[in-house]
C-alpha positions in Angstrom: 88.8 153.9 111.8 91.1 151.0 112.6 92.9 149.7 109.5 92.5 145.9 110.1 94.3 144.8 106.9 97.4 146.5 108.1 97.1 144.6 111.3 96.9 141.2 109.7 93.1 141.2 109.7 92.8 141.8 113.4 94.0 138.5 114.8 97.3 137.7 116.6 98.3 135.0 114.1 97.4 137.3 111.2 99.4 140.2 112.7 102.5 138.0 113.0 102.1 136.7 109.5 101.8 140.2 108.1 104.9 141.4 109.8 106.8 138.3 108.6 105.7 139.0 105.1 106.8 142.6 105.3 110.2 142.2 107.1 111.1 138.5 107.1 114.7 139.0 108.0 114.2 141.6 110.8 114.9 140.4 114.3 111.6 139.8 116.0 112.6 138.3 119.3 115.8 138.4 121.4 116.2 136.2 124.5 119.6 136.0 126.1 121.8 134.5 123.3 118.8 133.4 121.2 117.4 135.4 118.2 114.4 134.7 115.9 113.7 136.8 112.8 110.1 137.5 112.0 110.2 134.7 109.4 111.6 132.3 111.9 109.1 133.3 114.6 106.3 132.9 112.1 107.4 129.5 111.0 107.9 128.3 114.6 104.4 129.5 115.5 103.0 127.6 112.6 104.8 124.5 113.6 103.4 124.7 117.1 99.9 125.4 115.7 100.1 122.3 113.5 101.5 120.2 116.3 98.7 121.1 118.7 96.1 120.5 116.0 97.8 117.2 115.4 97.3 116.3 119.0 93.6 116.5 118.4 93.1 119.9 120.0 89.9 121.3 118.4 89.6 125.1 117.7 88.2 126.8 120.8 89.7 124.3 123.3 92.1 125.5 126.0 95.9 125.1 126.0 97.7 125.9 129.3 101.1 127.6 129.2 102.9 127.0 132.5 106.3 128.3 131.6 108.8 131.0 132.8 110.0 133.6 130.4 111.7 131.9 127.5 111.6 131.9 123.7 109.1 129.0 123.5 106.6 130.8 125.7 106.2 133.5 123.1 106.3 131.0 120.2 103.5 129.1 122.0 101.4 132.3 122.3 101.5 132.9 118.6 101.0 129.3 117.7 98.0 128.7 120.0 96.4 131.8 118.5 97.1 130.7 114.9 95.5 127.3 115.6 92.3 129.0 116.8 92.9 127.6 120.3 92.5 129.4 123.6 95.7 130.1 125.6 95.6 129.9 129.4 98.8 131.5 130.8 99.4 130.2 134.3 101.4 131.8 137.1 104.5 129.7 137.6 104.3 130.4 141.4 101.0 128.5 141.5 100.8 125.1 143.2 98.4 122.9 145.0 94.7 124.0 145.0 95.6 127.3 143.2 97.1 125.4 140.3 94.5 122.8 140.3 91.8 125.4 140.1 93.5 127.4 137.3 93.9 124.3 135.1 90.4 122.9 136.0 87.9 125.7 135.6 89.5 126.7 132.3 89.2 123.2 130.9 92.9 123.0 129.9 93.3 119.9 127.7 97.0 120.4 126.7 99.6 121.8 129.1 102.9 123.2 127.9 105.5 123.2 130.7 109.1 122.3 131.6 110.5 119.5 133.8 111.2 121.8 136.8 107.4 122.5 137.0 106.1 119.0 136.3 106.2 117.9 139.9 103.7 120.7 140.8 101.3 119.1 138.3 102.0 115.5 139.3 101.3 116.2 143.0 98.0 118.1 142.6 95.3 117.0 145.1 93.1 116.1 142.1 93.9 115.9 138.4 92.3 118.6 136.3 89.3 116.9 134.7 90.0 117.9 131.0 93.8 117.5 131.0 95.0 114.7 128.7 98.4 115.8 127.3 101.5 117.4 128.8 104.2 118.8 126.5 107.6 119.2 128.2 110.4 121.4 127.0 113.0 118.7 127.3 114.9 116.4 125.0 113.4 113.2 126.5 110.2 112.6 128.3 110.8 111.4 131.9 109.7 107.9 132.9 107.4 106.9 135.7 105.6 110.2 136.0 102.6 109.5 138.4 100.0 110.8 136.0 98.1 107.8 134.7 96.0 108.5 131.6 97.9 111.6 130.6 100.2 111.5 127.6 103.7 113.0 128.3 105.4 114.3 125.2 108.5 116.4 124.4 108.2 119.7 122.5 109.9 117.9 119.6 107.2 115.1 119.8 104.5 117.7 119.6 106.0 119.4 116.6 106.3 116.0 115.0 102.5 115.4 115.3 101.9 118.3 113.0 101.0 117.9 109.3 102.5 120.4 106.9 99.4 120.2 104.8 97.1 121.2 107.7 95.1 124.3 106.9 94.6 126.6 109.9 91.1 127.4 110.9 89.6 130.8 110.2 89.6 132.9 113.4 86.7 135.3 113.8 87.4 138.6 115.6 85.1 137.7 118.4 86.4 134.1 118.9 88.1 133.7 122.3 91.9 133.6 122.1 93.0 133.7 125.7 91.7 133.3 129.3 93.8 135.6 131.4 93.7 134.7 135.1 93.4 137.2 137.9 96.1 137.2 140.5 94.2 135.3 143.1 95.2 137.6 146.0 91.7 137.6 147.5 90.6 134.2 146.4 90.9 131.7 143.6 91.7 133.1 140.2 89.0 134.2 137.9 89.2 134.1 134.1 88.9 137.1 131.8 88.1 135.9 128.3 89.9 137.9 125.6 88.4 137.9 122.1 90.8 137.7 119.1 90.6 141.3 118.1 91.1 142.8 121.6 94.8 142.3 122.1 95.6 143.4 118.5 93.7 146.7 119.1 95.4 147.1 122.5 98.8 146.5 120.9 98.2 149.0 118.1 97.0 151.6 120.6 100.1 151.1 122.7 102.3 151.5 119.7 100.5 154.8 118.7 100.5 156.2 122.3 104.2 155.4 122.8 105.2 156.6 119.3 106.9 153.3 118.7 108.8 152.9 115.4 110.0 149.8 113.7 113.6 150.5 114.4 113.0 150.2 118.2 113.8 147.4 120.6 111.3 146.9 123.4 112.3 145.1 126.6 110.2 143.4 129.2 111.4 141.2 132.1 107.8 141.0 133.5 106.3 137.5 133.4 104.6 136.4 130.2 101.6 135.0 132.1 100.8 138.7 132.8 99.2 140.9 130.2 101.7 143.7 130.7 104.5 141.6 129.2 102.5 139.7 126.6 100.1 142.3 125.2 101.2 145.7 126.4 104.8 145.2 125.3 105.5 142.0 123.2 102.5 142.2 120.9 102.8 146.0 120.9 106.4 145.5 119.5 105.0 143.2 116.7 102.2 145.7 115.9 105.0 148.4 115.3 107.2 145.9 113.4 109.8 146.4 116.2 111.9 143.9 118.1 110.9 142.2 121.4 113.7 141.8 123.9 112.7 139.3 126.6 114.3 139.1 130.0 114.2 135.9 132.0 113.2 137.8 135.2 113.7 141.2 136.9 117.0 142.0 138.5 117.6 145.5 139.7 121.4 145.0 139.6 121.4 143.6 136.0 118.6 145.6 134.5 120.7 148.3 132.9 123.3 145.8 131.6 120.4 144.1 129.7 119.3 147.4 128.3 122.8 148.2 127.1 123.6 144.7 125.8 120.5 144.6 123.6 120.4 148.3 122.7 116.9 148.7 124.2 115.0 151.9 123.4 111.8 151.3 125.4 110.7 149.1 128.4 107.8 148.6 130.7 107.6 148.2 134.4 105.0 147.5 137.1 104.7 147.7 140.9 108.0 148.1 142.7 110.2 147.9 139.6 110.7 151.6 139.1 111.3 152.4 142.8 113.9 149.6 142.9 115.7 150.9 139.9 115.7 154.5 141.1 116.9 153.3 144.5 120.1 151.8 143.0 123.3 153.5 144.0 124.4 156.2 141.5 126.8 155.0 138.8 129.0 156.7 136.3 127.1 154.6 133.6 123.6 155.9 134.6 123.2 157.7 131.3 125.1 155.1 129.3 122.2 153.4 127.6 119.8 154.0 124.6 116.5 153.7 126.5 114.2 156.7 125.7 110.8 155.7 126.9 109.2 153.6 129.7 105.5 152.7 130.2 105.0 152.0 133.9 102.6 152.0 136.8 102.3 153.2 139.5 104.1 156.5 139.6 106.8 156.1 142.2 107.3 158.8 144.9 110.6 160.6 145.3 113.4 158.3 146.3 113.7 158.4 150.1 116.6 160.3 151.5 117.6 161.9 148.2 115.3 164.8 147.9 114.8 164.1 144.2 111.4 164.1 142.5 110.5 161.3 140.1 111.5 163.2 136.9 114.9 164.2 138.3 115.6 160.6 139.4 114.5 159.3 136.0 116.7 161.8 134.3 119.7 160.6 136.4 119.1 157.3 134.8 119.2 158.8 131.4 115.5 158.7 130.6 115.7 162.3 129.3 112.7 164.3 128.2 112.5 164.6 124.4 110.5 166.5 121.8 107.9 164.9 119.6 107.4 165.4 115.9 105.5 168.6 116.6 108.3 169.9 118.8 106.4 169.5 122.0 108.4 168.6 125.1 107.6 165.2 126.4 108.2 163.4 129.6 110.4 160.3 129.4 107.4 158.3 130.7 103.9 157.8 129.5 101.5 156.7 132.2 99.4 158.5 134.7 98.9 158.1 138.4 95.2 158.7 138.7 95.3 159.0 142.5 97.1 162.3 142.1 95.9 163.0 138.6 99.4 163.8 137.4 101.5 162.3 134.6 104.2 159.9 135.7 107.5 161.7 135.5 106.2 165.0 136.8 106.6 166.1 140.4 103.4 166.9 142.3 102.7 170.5 143.1 
């Protein structure tokens, strides 16, 4: 049976608070040259929660997050959850009718974004009907934004609207905490509503499946508007009491440098990421990194022209098989390609 008290009662905000209480000075989040301890991340999330409530956002209302990977995007995720609000992470490539639909059918009232993306909102064919406040990650709100009737605030302004005496609402385990948007490849995005307990259980299960320990550093450069980066890795790291290492975006040429720089022990990957990494020219530093595990899908085929299977290619990169606590030999990877019914990291028959 799931031990909810050890997971902060089963909510995202509670999980972070529990980890901050247990290990306040432990690094929780690394992003480029920025670092937040668990206590600092917890305090920043509470400040965002109070700020959003101070803007008049009522528990259960939607807050859009239209941001690239950066520290504030994860702070917002935890703050929105703590305030009992519903996060709507929006693909930063959306524009026009796709963006209008994403903000409209989810009833986004407050939108967190940055100046470089504001024009995409200002030039929408029709203004999303519920949108009334835009919070910009900038030092000063721009003048003459063609969005009449919408209040434009800075991040600092939003934090300033909060009241330190505000009590956070009690979040029930079946309360909605996020609306995750489908990719929209075959039509306009649909919304999958996540109840509060679901991502906490998923994060815990990922930590168990991957054997993640609190001394690990988990890296993702996948976009935070996608569940793989947010839940499968970032919240998974918090569930394990480990450290999140967030990359701005994927770069095959810089990937292993990021892994080395931040002493990453585990990362995740989707789509073409693994084939692109395995297709990089061999280097004398291929094994010079601490990464031990990767959770990825789909299973890549052998690298063309090299005659190597996936496992051998992965081992060239230093993702060596290791033994678990029961002395069983494990693959360096932990997903399965159901099409071939074979574990990722193993060559087909």
